[in-house]
N, CA, C and O atoms as a GROMACS GRO file, in nm:
protein
  636
    1MET      N    1  22.358  17.536   3.662
    1MET     CA    2  22.318  17.413   3.727
    1MET      C    3  22.365  17.413   3.872
    1MET      O    4  22.482  17.444   3.898
    2THR      N    5  22.283  17.382   3.962
    2THR     CA    6  22.322  17.371   4.106
    2THR      C    7  22.365  17.228   4.130
    2THR      O    8  22.347  17.142   4.044
    3LEU      N    9  22.422  17.204   4.244
    3LEU     CA   10  22.463  17.078   4.282
    3LEU      C   11  22.350  16.978   4.289
    3LEU      O   12  22.364  16.863   4.248
    4SER      N   13  22.234  17.026   4.343
    4SER     CA   14  22.115  16.937   4.351
    4SER      C   15  22.061  16.896   4.219
    4SER      O   16  21.982  16.801   4.209
    5ASP      N   17  22.105  16.969   4.110
    5ASP     CA   18  22.064  16.934   3.969
    5ASP      C   19  22.159  16.837   3.918
    5ASP      O   20  22.127  16.772   3.819
    6ASP      N   21  22.276  16.818   3.976
    6ASP     CA   22  22.372  16.722   3.919
    6ASP      C   23  22.330  16.578   3.942
    6ASP      O   24  22.315  16.538   4.058
    7PRO      N   25  22.308  16.496   3.838
    7PRO     CA   26  22.268  16.357   3.853
    7PRO      C   27  22.359  16.275   3.948
    7PRO      O   28  22.310  16.197   4.030
    8GLU      N   29  22.493  16.295   3.936
    8GLU     CA   30  22.579  16.218   4.025
    8GLU      C   31  22.562  16.256   4.170
    8GLU      O   32  22.559  16.171   4.259
    9THR      N   33  22.550  16.388   4.192
    9THR     CA   34  22.524  16.430   4.333
    9THR      C   35  22.394  16.374   4.386
    9THR      O   36  22.386  16.332   4.502
   10ARG      N   37  22.296  16.374   4.304
   10ARG     CA   38  22.162  16.316   4.352
   10ARG      C   39  22.179  16.168   4.374
   10ARG      O   40  22.124  16.115   4.470
   11ARG      N   41  22.252  16.099   4.288
   11ARG     CA   42  22.267  15.952   4.305
   11ARG      C   43  22.346  15.929   4.440
   11ARG      O   44  22.308  15.844   4.521
   12GLN      N   45  22.452  16.003   4.460
   12GLN     CA   46  22.524  15.982   4.585
   12GLN      C   47  22.439  16.004   4.714
   12GLN      O   48  22.451  15.934   4.815
   13ALA      N   49  22.353  16.106   4.701
   13ALA     CA   50  22.256  16.132   4.814
   13ALA      C   51  22.164  16.012   4.838
   13ALA      O   52  22.140  15.974   4.952
   14ILE      N   53  22.116  15.956   4.734
   14ILE     CA   54  22.027  15.837   4.744
   14ILE      C   55  22.107  15.718   4.802
   14ILE      O   56  22.056  15.648   4.889
   15VAL      N   57  22.228  15.695   4.755
   15VAL     CA   58  22.310  15.591   4.817
   15VAL      C   59  22.330  15.611   4.962
   15VAL      O   60  22.315  15.518   5.042
   16ARG      N   61  22.365  15.734   4.999
   16ARG     CA   62  22.394  15.758   5.142
   16ARG      C   63  22.261  15.745   5.222
   16ARG      O   64  22.265  15.701   5.337
   17ARG      N   65  22.148  15.781   5.167
   17ARG     CA   66  22.020  15.766   5.242
   17ARG      C   67  21.994  15.613   5.260
   17ARG      O   68  21.965  15.569   5.371
   18ILE      N   69  22.003  15.535   5.155
   18ILE     CA   70  21.977  15.389   5.168
   18ILE      C   71  22.069  15.323   5.268
   18ILE      O   72  22.028  15.240   5.349
   19GLU      N   73  22.197  15.364   5.260
   19GLU     CA   74  22.301  15.307   5.355
   19GLU      C   75  22.263  15.336   5.490
   19GLU      O   76  22.274  15.249   5.576
   20ALA      N   77  22.214  15.465   5.521
   20ALA     CA   78  22.172  15.508   5.656
   20ALA      C   79  22.054  15.426   5.700
   20ALA      O   80  22.052  15.376   5.812
   21GLU      N   81  21.956  15.410   5.614
   21GLU     CA   82  21.829  15.348   5.647
   21GLU      C   83  21.848  15.194   5.670
   21GLU      O   84  21.778  15.137   5.754
   22THR      N   85  21.942  15.129   5.598
   22THR     CA   86  21.948  14.983   5.596
   22THR      C   87  22.077  14.928   5.656
   22THR      O   88  22.082  14.812   5.697
   23GLY      N   89  22.180  15.010   5.662
   23GLY     CA   90  22.315  14.966   5.700
   23GLY      C   91  22.384  14.890   5.594
   23GLY      O   92  22.489  14.832   5.621
   24ILE      N   93  22.330  14.886   5.474
   24ILE     CA   94  22.396  14.819   5.359
   24ILE      C   95  22.521  14.901   5.313
   24ILE      O   96  22.511  15.023   5.294
   25ASP      N   97  22.630  14.841   5.297
   25ASP     CA   98  22.746  14.899   5.237
   25ASP      C   99  22.817  14.802   5.153
   25ASP      O  100  22.776  14.686   5.147
   26ALA      N  101  22.927  14.843   5.085
   26ALA     CA  102  23.000  14.757   4.997
   26ALA      C  103  23.051  14.624   5.070
   26ALA      O  104  23.049  14.516   5.011
   27ALA      N  105  23.094  14.636   5.191
   27ALA     CA  106  23.142  14.520   5.267
   27ALA      C  107  23.030  14.424   5.279
   27ALA      O  108  23.048  14.306   5.249
   28MET      N  109  22.912  14.469   5.321
   28MET     CA  110  22.798  14.377   5.341
   28MET      C  111  22.754  14.315   5.213
   28MET      O  112  22.720  14.197   5.213
   29ILE      N  113  22.754  14.386   5.104
   29ILE     CA  114  22.720  14.335   4.967
   29ILE      C  115  22.816  14.222   4.934
   29ILE      O  116  22.775  14.115   4.888
   30SER      N  117  22.944  14.248   4.959
   30SER     CA  118  23.046  14.151   4.926
   30SER      C  119  23.033  14.016   5.004
   30SER      O  120  23.041  13.907   4.949
   31ARG      N  121  23.011  14.036   5.135
   31ARG     CA  122  22.986  13.914   5.223
   31ARG      C  123  22.859  13.837   5.176
   31ARG      O  124  22.857  13.714   5.169
   32LEU      N  125  22.755  13.915   5.145
   32LEU     CA  126  22.627  13.845   5.102
   32LEU      C  127  22.653  13.769   4.975
   32LEU      O  128  22.617  13.651   4.969
   33VAL      N  129  22.713  13.826   4.874
   33VAL     CA  130  22.738  13.773   4.745
   33VAL      C  131  22.822  13.651   4.756
   33VAL      O  132  22.788  13.547   4.699
   34ASP      N  133  22.937  13.660   4.830
   34ASP     CA  134  23.024  13.543   4.851
   34ASP      C  135  22.951  13.430   4.918
   34ASP      O  136  22.959  13.317   4.871
   35ALA      N  137  22.880  13.456   5.025
   35ALA     CA  138  22.813  13.344   5.100
   35ALA      C  139  22.703  13.291   5.012
   35ALA      O  140  22.688  13.169   5.005
   36PHE      N  141  22.628  13.371   4.946
   36PHE     CA  142  22.521  13.321   4.867
   36PHE      C  143  22.568  13.226   4.749
   36PHE      O  144  22.513  13.118   4.727
   37TYR      N  145  22.671  13.272   4.677
   37TYR     CA  146  22.718  13.191   4.566
   37TYR      C  147  22.796  13.062   4.609
   37TYR      O  148  22.810  12.967   4.533
   38GLU      N  149  22.842  13.066   4.728
   38GLU     CA  150  22.902  12.949   4.788
   38GLU      C  151  22.788  12.836   4.805
   38GLU      O  152  22.807  12.718   4.776
   39ARG      N  153  22.672  12.885   4.854
   39ARG     CA  154  22.562  12.792   4.864
   39ARG      C  155  22.512  12.748   4.730
   39ARG      O  156  22.484  12.630   4.708
   40VAL      N  157  22.501  12.845   4.636
   40VAL     CA  158  22.456  12.809   4.502
   40VAL      C  159  22.548  12.710   4.440
   40VAL      O  160  22.497  12.621   4.372
   41ARG      N  161  22.670  12.714   4.455
   41ARG     CA  162  22.766  12.626   4.388
   41ARG      C  163  22.742  12.481   4.446
   41ARG      O  164  22.764  12.384   4.373
   42LEU      N  165  22.699  12.466   4.569
   42LEU     CA  166  22.681  12.341   4.634
   42LEU      C  167  22.542  12.281   4.615
   42LEU      O  168  22.516  12.166   4.648
   43ASP      N  169  22.451  12.364   4.559
   43ASP     CA  170  22.309  12.324   4.547
   43ASP      C  171  22.285  12.226   4.431
   43ASP      O  172  22.324  12.248   4.316
   44PRO      N  173  22.216  12.111   4.471
   44PRO     CA  174  22.202  12.010   4.361
   44PRO      C  175  22.110  12.050   4.242
   44PRO      O  176  22.120  11.996   4.132
   45LEU      N  177  22.019  12.151   4.270
   45LEU     CA  178  21.925  12.197   4.156
   45LEU      C  179  21.988  12.306   4.077
   45LEU      O  180  21.996  12.294   3.954
   46ILE      N  181  22.037  12.417   4.142
   46ILE     CA  182  22.083  12.531   4.059
   46ILE      C  183  22.232  12.529   4.042
   46ILE      O  184  22.283  12.590   3.947
   47GLY      N  185  22.305  12.461   4.128
   47GLY     CA  186  22.449  12.451   4.113
   47GLY      C  187  22.494  12.415   3.976
   47GLY      O  188  22.574  12.486   3.916
   48PRO      N  189  22.444  12.303   3.922
   48PRO     CA  190  22.485  12.262   3.788
   48PRO      C  191  22.459  12.356   3.679
   48PRO      O  192  22.536  12.358   3.582
   49VAL      N  193  22.353  12.438   3.685
   49VAL     CA  194  22.328  12.543   3.588
   49VAL      C  195  22.442  12.641   3.586
   49VAL      O  196  22.488  12.680   3.478
   50PHE      N  197  22.488  12.679   3.697
   50PHE     CA  198  22.602  12.776   3.717
   50PHE      C  199  22.736  12.707   3.669
   50PHE      O  200  22.815  12.763   3.593
   51ASP      N  201  22.754  12.581   3.720
   51ASP     CA  202  22.880  12.516   3.695
   51ASP      C  203  22.907  12.495   3.544
   51ASP      O  204  23.022  12.492   3.501
   52GLN      N  205  22.799  12.479   3.467
   52GLN     CA  206  22.808  12.454   3.315
   52GLN      C  207  22.843  12.580   3.241
   52GLN      O  208  22.879  12.578   3.123
   53ARG      N  209  22.832  12.694   3.314
   53ARG     CA  210  22.851  12.824   3.245
   53ARG      C  211  22.959  12.910   3.299
   53ARG      O  212  23.004  13.002   3.230
   54ILE      N  213  23.005  12.884   3.422
   54ILE     CA  214  23.102  12.974   3.485
   54ILE      C  215  23.224  12.887   3.521
   54ILE      O  216  23.218  12.796   3.605
   55ALA      N  217  23.339  12.921   3.451
   55ALA     CA  218  23.461  12.846   3.477
   55ALA      C  219  23.538  12.924   3.581
   55ALA      O  220  23.592  12.864   3.673
   56ASP      N  221  23.544  13.059   3.570
   56ASP     CA  222  23.626  13.138   3.661
   56ASP      C  223  23.525  13.223   3.748
   56ASP      O  224  23.468  13.319   3.696
   57TRP      N  225  23.503  13.189   3.873
   57TRP     CA  226  23.403  13.256   3.957
   57TRP      C  227  23.447  13.391   3.999
   57TRP      O  228  23.360  13.472   4.032
   58GLY      N  229  23.573  13.424   4.001
   58GLY     CA  230  23.624  13.560   4.041
   58GLY      C  231  23.550  13.672   3.976
   58GLY      O  232  23.488  13.756   4.042
   59PRO      N  233  23.558  13.674   3.840
   59PRO     CA  234  23.495  13.784   3.762
   59PRO      C  235  23.346  13.779   3.777
   59PRO      O  236  23.284  13.885   3.780
   60HIS      N  237  23.285  13.665   3.787
   60HIS     CA  238  23.132  13.656   3.807
   60HIS      C  239  23.096  13.716   3.935
   60HIS      O  240  23.004  13.798   3.941
   61LEU      N  241  23.167  13.677   4.049
   61LEU     CA  242  23.133  13.743   4.180
   61LEU      C  243  23.155  13.890   4.178
   61LEU      O  244  23.078  13.963   4.240
   62GLU      N  245  23.259  13.941   4.106
   62GLU     CA  246  23.280  14.088   4.103
   62GLU      C  247  23.167  14.155   4.037
   62GLU      O  248  23.125  14.263   4.078
   63GLN      N  249  23.112  14.088   3.929
   63GLN     CA  250  23.000  14.146   3.851
   63GLN      C  251  22.876  14.138   3.938
   63GLN      O  252  22.798  14.234   3.937
   64MET      N  253  22.852  14.036   4.011
   64MET     CA  254  22.744  14.026   4.101
   64MET      C  255  22.744  14.128   4.220
   64MET      O  256  22.638  14.169   4.266
   65LYS      N  257  22.858  14.166   4.265
   65LYS     CA  258  22.872  14.266   4.368
   65LYS      C  259  22.836  14.401   4.310
   65LYS      O  260  22.769  14.481   4.376
   66LEU      N  261  22.879  14.428   4.184
   66LEU     CA  262  22.839  14.550   4.121
   66LEU      C  263  22.695  14.558   4.095
   66LEU      O  264  22.634  14.664   4.110
   67PHE      N  265  22.636  14.444   4.056
   67PHE     CA  266  22.494  14.429   4.028
   67PHE      C  267  22.417  14.462   4.156
   67PHE      O  268  22.327  14.545   4.154
   68TRP      N  269  22.454  14.394   4.272
   68TRP     CA  270  22.378  14.417   4.391
   68TRP      C  271  22.403  14.560   4.446
   68TRP      O  272  22.316  14.613   4.516
   69SER      N  273  22.508  14.618   4.421
   69SER     CA  274  22.534  14.756   4.466
   69SER      C  275  22.433  14.845   4.387
   69SER      O  276  22.375  14.937   4.444
   70SER      N  277  22.413  14.819   4.262
   70SER     CA  278  22.317  14.895   4.179
   70SER      C  279  22.172  14.872   4.222
   70SER      O  280  22.089  14.963   4.226
   71VAL      N  281  22.144  14.741   4.254
   71VAL     CA  282  22.010  14.704   4.292
   71VAL      C  283  21.975  14.751   4.431
   71VAL      O  284  21.868  14.807   4.453
   72ALA      N  285  22.063  14.729   4.523
   72ALA     CA  286  22.029  14.761   4.664
   72ALA      C  287  22.049  14.907   4.699
   72ALA      O  288  21.969  14.965   4.773
   73LEU      N  289  22.160  14.971   4.644
   73LEU     CA  290  22.199  15.102   4.683
   73LEU      C  291  22.166  15.209   4.565
   73LEU      O  292  22.181  15.330   4.580
   74MET      N  293  22.124  15.157   4.458
   74MET     CA  294  22.106  15.248   4.337
   74MET      C  295  22.229  15.322   4.303
   74MET      O  296  22.224  15.439   4.266
   75SER      N  297  22.349  15.253   4.315
   75SER     CA  298  22.475  15.316   4.296
   75SER      C  299  22.509  15.333   4.146
   75SER      O  300  22.597  15.412   4.112
   76GLY      N  301  22.442  15.263   4.059
   76GLY     CA  302  22.479  15.278   3.915
   76GLY      C  303  22.613  15.210   3.882
   76GLY      O  304  22.672  15.241   3.778
   77ALA      N  305  22.663  15.115   3.967
   77ALA     CA  306  22.787  15.056   3.944
   77ALA      C  307  22.779  14.952   3.837
   77ALA      O  308  22.880  14.926   3.771
   78TYR      N  309  22.662  14.888   3.815
   78TYR     CA  310  22.653  14.771   3.721
   78TYR      C  311  22.589  14.832   3.592
   78TYR      O  312  22.496  14.912   3.596
   79HIS      N  313  22.645  14.790   3.483
   79HIS     CA  314  22.600  14.842   3.350
   79HIS      C  315  22.571  14.723   3.257
   79HIS      O  316  22.567  14.743   3.135
   80GLY      N  317  22.552  14.610   3.303
   80GLY     CA  318  22.519  14.486   3.224
   80GLY      C  319  22.368  14.484   3.188
   80GLY      O  320  22.290  14.575   3.219
   81ARG      N  321  22.336  14.374   3.122
   81ARG     CA  322  22.196  14.344   3.079
   81ARG      C  323  22.170  14.199   3.123
   81ARG      O  324  22.205  14.106   3.050
   82PRO      N  325  22.109  14.180   3.239
   82PRO     CA  326  22.094  14.043   3.290
   82PRO      C  327  21.996  13.959   3.205
   82PRO      O  328  22.018  13.839   3.189
   83MET      N  329  21.893  14.018   3.153
   83MET     CA  330  21.788  13.939   3.085
   83MET      C  331  21.844  13.856   2.973
   83MET      O  332  21.819  13.735   2.969
   84PRO      N  333  21.923  13.916   2.876
   84PRO     CA  334  21.965  13.832   2.765
   84PRO      C  335  22.067  13.719   2.814
   84PRO      O  336  22.083  13.619   2.744
   85LYS      N  337  22.129  13.734   2.921
   85LYS     CA  338  22.216  13.623   2.979
   85LYS      C  339  22.135  13.517   3.031
   85LYS      O  340  22.179  13.402   3.028
   86HIS      N  341  22.013  13.543   3.084
   86HIS     CA  342  21.938  13.434   3.148
   86HIS      C  343  21.834  13.370   3.051
   86HIS      O  344  21.784  13.261   3.078
   87LEU      N  345  21.803  13.437   2.940
   87LEU     CA  346  21.703  13.372   2.845
   87LEU      C  347  21.735  13.232   2.802
   87LEU      O  348  21.645  13.147   2.797
   88PRO      N  349  21.862  13.204   2.770
   88PRO     CA  350  21.885  13.065   2.719
   88PRO      C  351  21.906  12.960   2.829
   88PRO      O  352  21.930  12.843   2.798
   89LEU      N  353  21.898  12.999   2.957
   89LEU     CA  354  21.928  12.903   3.061
   89LEU      C  355  21.806  12.800   3.075
   89LEU      O  356  21.690  12.835   3.055
   90PRO      N  357  21.839  12.678   3.108
   90PRO     CA  358  21.738  12.578   3.121
   90PRO      C  359  21.677  12.581   3.264
   90PRO      O  360  21.694  12.488   3.343
   91VAL      N  361  21.607  12.690   3.292
   91VAL     CA  362  21.551  12.709   3.428
   91VAL      C  363  21.401  12.741   3.423
   91VAL      O  364  21.350  12.784   3.319
   92ASP      N  365  21.334  12.723   3.528
   92ASP     CA  366  21.195  12.758   3.538
   92ASP      C  367  21.161  12.795   3.681
   92ASP      O  368  21.253  12.822   3.759
   93ALA      N  369  21.034  12.800   3.720
   93ALA     CA  370  20.992  12.838   3.846
   93ALA      C  371  21.062  12.762   3.965
   93ALA      O  372  21.090  12.817   4.071
   94ARG      N  373  21.085  12.639   3.939
   94ARG     CA  374  21.156  12.557   4.048
   94ARG      C  375  21.296  12.618   4.081
   94ARG      O  376  21.337  12.628   4.196
   95HIS      N  377  21.361  12.656   3.977
   95HIS     CA  378  21.497  12.713   3.992
   95HIS      C  379  21.496  12.850   4.055
   95HIS      O  380  21.584  12.887   4.132
   96PHE      N  381  21.389  12.928   4.015
   96PHE     CA  382  21.379  13.065   4.083
   96PHE      C  383  21.343  13.045   4.227
   96PHE      O  384  21.397  13.112   4.314
   97ASP      N  385  21.249  12.949   4.256
   97ASP     CA  386  21.216  12.936   4.397
   97ASP      C  387  21.335  12.889   4.477
   97ASP      O  388  21.352  12.933   4.591
   98ARG      N  389  21.415  12.804   4.424
   98ARG     CA  390  21.535  12.762   4.503
   98ARG      C  391  21.633  12.872   4.515
   98ARG      O  392  21.692  12.888   4.622
   99TRP      N  393  21.658  12.955   4.405
   99TRP     CA  394  21.743  13.065   4.413
   99TRP      C  395  21.704  13.162   4.523
   99TRP      O  396  21.787  13.212   4.598
  100LEU      N  397  21.569  13.188   4.529
  100LEU     CA  398  21.519  13.275   4.633
  100LEU      C  399  21.530  13.215   4.768
  100LEU      O  400  21.564  13.286   4.862
  101GLU      N  401  21.503  13.091   4.782
  101GLU     CA  402  21.520  13.024   4.914
  101GLU      C  403  21.666  13.038   4.966
  101GLU      O  404  21.688  13.074   5.082
  102LEU      N  405  21.763  13.010   4.878
  102LEU     CA  406  21.904  13.027   4.923
  102LEU      C  407  21.930  13.168   4.950
  102LEU      O  408  21.992  13.198   5.051
  103PHE      N  409  21.886  13.264   4.863
  103PHE     CA  410  21.918  13.406   4.880
  103PHE      C  411  21.861  13.463   5.011
  103PHE      O  412  21.925  13.538   5.085
  104GLU      N  413  21.736  13.422   5.035
  104GLU     CA  414  21.672  13.481   5.148
  104GLU      C  415  21.736  13.419   5.282
  104GLU      O  416  21.755  13.492   5.380
  105ALA      N  417  21.766  13.296   5.282
  105ALA     CA  418  21.836  13.239   5.398
  105ALA      C  419  21.974  13.298   5.418
  105ALA      O  420  22.016  13.318   5.532
  106THR      N  421  22.043  13.325   5.315
  106THR     CA  422  22.178  13.391   5.329
  106THR      C  423  22.166  13.535   5.377
  106THR      O  424  22.241  13.581   5.463
  107ALA      N  425  22.066  13.606   5.316
  107ALA     CA  426  22.052  13.745   5.360
  107ALA      C  427  22.006  13.757   5.505
  107ALA      O  428  22.046  13.849   5.577
  108ALA      N  429  21.919  13.661   5.547
  108ALA     CA  430  21.885  13.660   5.688
  108ALA      C  431  21.993  13.631   5.785
  108ALA      O  432  21.988  13.672   5.901
  109GLU      N  433  22.092  13.558   5.737
  109GLU     CA  434  22.204  13.520   5.826
  109GLU      C  435  22.315  13.624   5.822
  109GLU      O  436  22.384  13.647   5.921
  110ILE      N  437  22.330  13.686   5.704
  110ILE     CA  438  22.447  13.777   5.693
  110ILE      C  439  22.412  13.920   5.732
  110ILE      O  440  22.497  13.991   5.787
  111CYS      N  441  22.288  13.963   5.705
  111CYS     CA  442  22.250  14.106   5.723
  111CYS      C  443  22.165  14.129   5.840
  111CYS      O  444  22.094  14.039   5.883
  112PRO      N  445  22.167  14.247   5.894
  112PRO     CA  446  22.072  14.289   5.993
  112PRO      C  447  21.929  14.289   5.932
  112PRO      O  448  21.916  14.296   5.810
  113PRO      N  449  21.825  14.283   6.009
  113PRO     CA  450  21.690  14.275   5.951
  113PRO      C  451  21.650  14.371   5.847
  113PRO      O  452  21.590  14.332   5.747
  114ALA      N  453  21.680  14.501   5.866
  114ALA     CA  454  21.642  14.609   5.768
  114ALA      C  455  21.717  14.582   5.632
  114ALA      O  456  21.662  14.601   5.523
  115ALA      N  457  21.835  14.541   5.645
  115ALA     CA  458  21.909  14.519   5.519
  115ALA      C  459  21.867  14.393   5.452
  115ALA      O  460  21.852  14.390   5.329
  116ALA      N  461  21.846  14.285   5.532
  116ALA     CA  462  21.791  14.159   5.473
  116ALA      C  463  21.656  14.180   5.404
  116ALA      O  464  21.632  14.124   5.297
  117ALA      N  465  21.568  14.260   5.464
  117ALA     CA  466  21.440  14.285   5.407
  117ALA      C  467  21.455  14.363   5.275
  117ALA      O  468  21.381  14.342   5.179
  118HIS      N  469  21.550  14.450   5.274
  118HIS     CA  470  21.574  14.538   5.148
  118HIS      C  471  21.622  14.450   5.036
  118HIS      O  472  21.573  14.454   4.923
  119PHE      N  473  21.723  14.367   5.072
  119PHE     CA  474  21.774  14.272   4.969
  119PHE      C  475  21.668  14.173   4.915
  119PHE      O  476  21.655  14.148   4.795
  120ILE      N  477  21.594  14.118   5.012
  120ILE     CA  478  21.495  14.017   4.973
  120ILE      C  479  21.393  14.069   4.885
  120ILE      O  480  21.357  14.007   4.785
  121GLU      N  481  21.341  14.189   4.923
  121GLU     CA  482  21.234  14.248   4.838
  121GLU      C  483  21.281  14.263   4.688
  121GLU      O  484  21.208  14.234   4.594
  122ARG      N  485  21.404  14.309   4.674
  122ARG     CA  486  21.456  14.323   4.540
  122ARG      C  487  21.487  14.196   4.470
  122ARG      O  488  21.471  14.188   4.348
  123ALA      N  489  21.531  14.093   4.544
  123ALA     CA  490  21.563  13.962   4.488
  123ALA      C  491  21.430  13.900   4.438
  123ALA      O  492  21.428  13.836   4.333
  124ARG      N  493  21.321  13.919   4.511
  124ARG     CA  494  21.192  13.860   4.464
  124ARG      C  495  21.150  13.931   4.335
  124ARG      O  496  21.098  13.866   4.244
  125ARG      N  497  21.173  14.063   4.326
  125ARG     CA  498  21.132  14.128   4.200
  125ARG      C  499  21.220  14.081   4.085
  125ARG      O  500  21.172  14.062   3.974
  126ILE      N  501  21.345  14.063   4.112
  126ILE     CA  502  21.437  14.014   4.004
  126ILE      C  503  21.398  13.875   3.958
  126ILE      O  504  21.396  13.848   3.838
  127ALA      N  505  21.366  13.787   4.054
  127ALA     CA  506  21.334  13.649   4.013
  127ALA      C  507  21.199  13.650   3.933
  127ALA      O  508  21.186  13.582   3.831
  128GLU      N  509  21.107  13.725   3.980
  128GLU     CA  510  20.980  13.739   3.899
  128GLU      C  511  21.002  13.791   3.760
  128GLU      O  512  20.950  13.737   3.663
  129SER      N  513  21.078  13.897   3.753
  129SER     CA  514  21.111  13.955   3.620
  129SER      C  515  21.178  13.855   3.525
  129SER      O  516  21.140  13.842   3.409
  130LEU      N  517  21.280  13.786   3.579
  130LEU     CA  518  21.355  13.688   3.495
  130LEU      C  519  21.269  13.573   3.463
  130LEU      O  520  21.276  13.522   3.351
  131GLU      N  521  21.185  13.526   3.554
  131GLU     CA  522  21.099  13.414   3.516
  131GLU      C  523  21.000  13.456   3.403
  131GLU      O  524  20.980  13.382   3.306
  132LEU      N  525  20.936  13.579   3.418
  132LEU     CA  526  20.847  13.629   3.314
  132LEU      C  527  20.917  13.634   3.180
  132LEU      O  528  20.862  13.595   3.077
  133GLY      N  529  21.040  13.683   3.185
  133GLY     CA  530  21.118  13.698   3.062
  133GLY      C  531  21.148  13.564   2.991
  133GLY      O  532  21.136  13.548   2.870
  134ILE      N  533  21.186  13.473   3.074
  134ILE     CA  534  21.219  13.338   3.022
  134ILE      C  535  21.096  13.269   2.972
  134ILE      O  536  21.104  13.205   2.868
  135ALA      N  537  20.982  13.276   3.039
  135ALA     CA  538  20.854  13.228   2.992
  135ALA      C  539  20.824  13.286   2.857
  135ALA      O  540  20.794  13.214   2.762
  136GLY      N  541  20.831  13.415   2.850
  136GLY     CA  542  20.795  13.488   2.721
  136GLY      C  543  20.885  13.444   2.607
  136GLY      O  544  20.842  13.431   2.493
  137ALA      N  545  21.014  13.421   2.641
  137ALA     CA  546  21.106  13.376   2.532
  137ALA      C  547  21.073  13.242   2.483
  137ALA      O  548  21.115  13.204   2.374
  138HIS      N  549  20.994  13.164   2.563
  138HIS     CA  550  20.952  13.030   2.524
  138HIS      C  551  20.811  13.032   2.474
  138HIS      O  552  20.749  12.926   2.460
  139GLY      N  553  20.757  13.152   2.447
  139GLY     CA  554  20.624  13.162   2.394
  139GLY      C  555  20.509  13.144   2.496
  139GLY      O  556  20.395  13.123   2.455
  140VAL      N  557  20.537  13.151   2.628
  140VAL     CA  558  20.442  13.133   2.727
  140VAL      C  559  20.418  13.267   2.794
  140VAL      O  560  20.509  13.326   2.853
  141MET      N  561  20.290  13.318   2.785
  141MET     CA  562  20.250  13.441   2.857
  141MET      C  563  20.190  13.402   2.988
  141MET      O  564  20.088  13.333   2.993
  142LEU      N  565  20.252  13.445   3.089
  142LEU     CA  566  20.197  13.410   3.232
  142LEU      C  567  20.094  13.510   3.271
  142LEU      O  568  20.107  13.630   3.247
  143GLY      N  569  19.989  13.458   3.333
  143GLY     CA  570  19.888  13.550   3.385
  143GLY      C  571  19.937  13.575   3.535
  143GLY      O  572  20.032  13.516   3.584
  144LYS      N  573  19.862  13.665   3.598
  144LYS     CA  574  19.898  13.704   3.737
  144LYS      C  575  19.892  13.575   3.822
  144LYS      O  576  19.794  13.500   3.824
  145GLY      N  577  20.008  13.557   3.893
  145GLY     CA  578  20.016  13.440   3.983
  145GLY      C  579  20.057  13.313   3.913
  145GLY      O  580  20.090  13.216   3.982
  146GLU      N  581  20.059  13.306   3.785
  146GLU     CA  582  20.103  13.182   3.719
  146GLU      C  583  20.251  13.172   3.718
  146GLU      O  584  20.321  13.273   3.719
  147ARG      N  585  20.299  13.052   3.716
  147ARG     CA  586  20.446  13.022   3.716
  147ARG      C  587  20.479  12.947   3.581
  147ARG      O  588  20.396  12.883   3.517
  148TYR      N  589  20.607  12.962   3.548
  148TYR     CA  590  20.660  12.899   3.430
  148TYR      C  591  20.729  12.766   3.469
  148TYR      O  592  20.822  12.762   3.549
  149LEU      N  593  20.677  12.656   3.405
  149LEU     CA  594  20.741  12.531   3.418
  149LEU      C  595  20.780  12.479   3.274
  149LEU      O  596  20.699  12.469   3.182
  150ARG      N  597  20.909  12.448   3.267
  150ARG     CA  598  20.952  12.407   3.137
  150ARG      C  599  20.891  12.270   3.093
  150ARG      O  600  20.872  12.184   3.180
  151PRO      N  601  20.863  12.247   2.972
  151PRO     CA  602  20.814  12.112   2.930
  151PRO      C  603  20.934  12.018   2.940
  151PRO      O  604  21.048  12.060   2.919
  152PRO      N  605  20.909  11.894   2.971
  152PRO     CA  606  21.019  11.794   2.978
  152PRO      C  607  21.083  11.779   2.846
  152PRO      O  608  21.018  11.795   2.742
  153GLU      N  609  21.208  11.749   2.846
  153GLU     CA  610  21.280  11.724   2.721
  153GLU      C  611  21.222  11.595   2.661
  153GLU      O  612  21.187  11.502   2.732
  154PRO      N  613  21.214  11.593   2.524
  154PRO     CA  614  21.151  11.480   2.454
  154PRO      C  615  21.219  11.348   2.490
  154PRO      O  616  21.152  11.244   2.488
  155TRP      N  617  21.347  11.346   2.523
  155TRP     CA  618  21.419  11.225   2.558
  155TRP      C  619  21.419  11.189   2.705
  155TRP      O  620  21.456  11.079   2.746
  156ALA      N  621  21.374  11.287   2.784
  156ALA     CA  622  21.382  11.272   2.930
  156ALA      C  623  21.267  11.180   2.983
  156ALA      O  624  21.154  11.192   2.937
  157PRO      N  625  21.297  11.094   3.074
  157PRO     CA  626  21.185  11.017   3.134
  157PRO      C  627  21.092  11.109   3.217
  157PRO      O  628  21.138  11.206   3.277
  158PRO      N  629  20.965  11.080   3.219
  158PRO     CA  630  20.871  11.168   3.287
  158PRO      C  631  20.901  11.179   3.434
  158PRO      O  632  20.943  11.083   3.499
  159ALA      N  633  20.878  11.298   3.484
  159ALA     CA  634  20.904  11.315   3.627
  159ALA      C  635  20.808  11.254   3.718
  159ALA      O  636  20.824  11.264   3.840
   0.00000   0.00000   0.00000
């Protein structure tokens, strides 16, 4: 087996290429994650969803940094399964739209344009995938361009 056949060597080459093309590195990922989740925690729509589930933000932020390293750099640093963690959440298209709005604004402020575009493209795919998964878990099959809106709780006043 040559070095080019070694999966870890190939992965490291991919990471270096993406870093060179975008300027993304661990420090940028850390700044982005910290700034983004600061906004999330203050947001009146999605903040409560997180607050009800995360007591200690330190470990969550570290996991999110590993996640974004894997997503943005293809580093392989994250080994979790995001979908099962998101399926029971009381969220729908409105929450994903707000999540993306906050993420895109944060990426545009924290990152140079090439890096911001790289992060944002992946964030949009993640939001779409999670929304499709959550809809499916609730028995809703979305067609192309359709969005998932949760039905109102039986006890909740109509919106």
